[in-house]
C-alpha positions as CSV (number, residue, x, y, z in Angstrom):
1,M,67.1,111.7,106.4
2,T,68.7,108.7,104.8
3,E,72.3,107.5,105.1
4,I,73.3,109.3,101.9
5,H,72.1,112.6,103.4
6,L,74.6,112.0,106.2
7,L,77.4,111.5,103.8
8,I,76.5,114.6,101.7
9,L,76.2,116.7,104.9
10,L,79.6,115.5,106.1
11,L,81.1,116.5,102.8
12,L,79.2,119.9,103.0
13,V,80.8,120.5,106.5
14,H,84.2,119.7,105.0
15,V,83.8,122.2,102.1
16,L,82.5,124.9,104.4
17,A,85.2,124.4,107.0
18,D,88.1,124.1,104.5
19,F,87.1,126.9,102.1
20,Y,84.7,129.2,103.7
21,L,85.5,129.3,107.4
22,Q,89.3,128.9,107.2
23,P,91.1,132.3,107.1
24,L,94.3,132.6,105.1
25,D,96.4,133.3,108.2
26,W,95.3,129.8,109.5
27,V,96.7,128.2,106.3
28,Q,99.9,130.2,106.5
29,D,100.3,129.3,110.2
30,R,99.9,125.6,109.3
31,D,102.3,125.8,106.4
32,R,104.9,127.5,108.6
33,L,104.5,125.5,111.9
34,H,103.1,122.2,110.5
35,A,101.9,119.9,113.3
36,R,102.7,122.6,116.0
37,S,100.3,125.1,114.5
38,P,97.6,126.3,116.9
39,K,95.6,127.5,113.9
40,L,95.6,124.0,112.5
41,R,94.1,122.7,115.8
42,Q,91.4,125.4,115.5
43,H,90.7,124.3,112.0
44,V,90.4,120.7,113.0
45,A,88.2,121.6,115.9
46,L,85.9,123.5,113.5
47,H,85.7,120.4,111.3
48,M,84.9,118.2,114.3
49,A,82.3,120.6,115.7
50,G,80.5,120.7,112.3
51,S,80.7,117.0,111.8
52,L,79.5,116.2,115.3
53,A,76.5,118.5,114.9
54,V,75.6,116.8,111.6
55,I,76.0,113.3,113.0
56,L,74.0,114.0,116.2
57,L,71.2,115.7,114.1
58,W,71.2,112.7,111.8
59,Q,71.1,110.3,114.8
60,H,68.3,112.3,116.3
61,S,66.2,112.1,113.2
62,Y,66.3,108.3,113.7
63,G,65.7,108.6,117.4
64,W,69.2,107.2,118.2
65,S,70.2,109.7,120.8
66,S,71.7,106.9,122.9
67,Q,74.4,106.4,120.3
68,S,76.3,109.6,121.1
69,L,79.5,107.5,121.9
70,Q,79.5,106.3,118.3
71,A,79.1,110.0,117.1
72,M,82.1,110.9,119.3
73,V,84.2,108.1,117.9
74,L,83.3,109.0,114.3
75,T,84.0,112.7,115.0
76,A,87.4,111.9,116.5
77,A,88.3,109.8,113.5
78,I,87.3,112.6,111.2
79,G,89.3,115.1,113.3
80,C,92.5,112.9,113.5
81,S,92.5,112.1,109.8
82,H,92.0,115.7,108.9
83,F,94.8,116.8,111.1
84,L,97.2,114.1,109.7
85,I,96.3,114.9,106.1
86,D,96.7,118.6,106.6
87,V,100.1,118.2,108.3
88,V,101.3,116.2,105.3
89,K,100.0,118.8,103.0
90,S,101.7,121.6,105.0
91,Y,105.1,120.3,103.7
92,F,104.0,120.8,100.1
93,A,102.4,124.2,100.4
94,G,101.4,125.9,97.2
95,S,101.4,122.8,95.1
96,S,98.4,122.1,93.0
97,R,99.1,118.4,93.1
98,A,99.2,118.5,96.9
99,F,95.9,120.5,96.9
100,L,94.2,117.9,94.8
101,L,95.6,114.9,96.7
102,D,94.6,116.6,100.0
103,Q,91.0,117.0,98.9
104,I,90.8,113.5,97.5
105,A,92.2,112.1,100.7
106,H,89.7,114.0,102.8
107,S,86.8,112.9,100.6
108,T,88.0,109.3,100.6
109,V,88.3,109.2,104.4
110,L,84.9,110.7,104.8
111,L,83.4,108.1,102.4
112,L,85.1,105.2,104.1
113,L,84.2,106.4,107.7
114,W,80.6,106.9,106.6
115,S,80.5,103.5,104.9
116,A,81.7,101.8,108.1
117,Y,79.5,103.9,110.4
118,C,76.3,103.3,108.4
119,D,77.3,99.9,107.0
120,Q,76.8,101.2,103.5
121,W,79.1,99.5,101.1
122,Q,76.7,99.3,98.2
123,W,78.3,102.4,96.6
124,L,81.1,100.1,95.5
125,S,78.7,98.5,93.0
126,H,76.4,101.4,92.2
127,P,76.1,105.1,92.8
128,L,73.9,106.4,95.6
129,W,74.3,110.0,94.8
130,L,71.0,110.4,92.9
131,D,68.9,110.0,96.0
132,A,69.8,113.5,97.3
133,K,70.0,115.8,94.3
134,L,69.3,118.9,96.4
135,W,72.2,118.4,98.8
136,L,74.5,117.3,96.0
137,S,73.6,120.4,94.0
138,I,74.5,122.6,97.0
139,L,77.8,120.8,97.5
140,I,78.7,121.2,93.8
141,Y,77.9,124.9,93.8
142,L,80.0,125.4,96.9
143,L,82.9,123.5,95.3
144,V,82.7,125.6,92.1
145,L,82.5,128.9,94.0
146,Q,85.5,128.6,96.3
147,P,87.8,125.5,95.9
148,A,87.8,125.8,92.1
149,S,88.9,129.4,92.3
150,F,91.6,128.4,94.8
151,L,92.9,125.7,92.4
152,I,92.8,128.1,89.5
153,G,94.9,130.5,91.6
154,L,97.4,127.8,92.3
155,L,97.6,126.8,88.6
């Protein structure tokens, strides 16, 4: 597995946790209670568990099992950023603009954290996406199947 695989898998975890594994009552609880929502904490824990699993598997593929502290720090950063972004979004519930900005923010944070973690800043000058067509195809299909229909419902 290459570094780009890690990024795509982290994005895949995000899509799965945000659109396939998050029940509607979790979203409603977050929108009603904002930062005090226990369902939001469950949602963030789900993101963190999936992200940690992907990071540890990726590290293991390189034989870097001794770097579990780095995996924990990256996972904590993903969880904290997800919590903060979702709290802000909770004050603008039902807005298509908030939905789009929320997803852009999550994707940007994942891209920046991945870049710092893997020391991969080349994407600023040329796209790396073509190296992992299979994972990217899976991610695109998942985005089209669920988030796109959610956005259409908002519009």
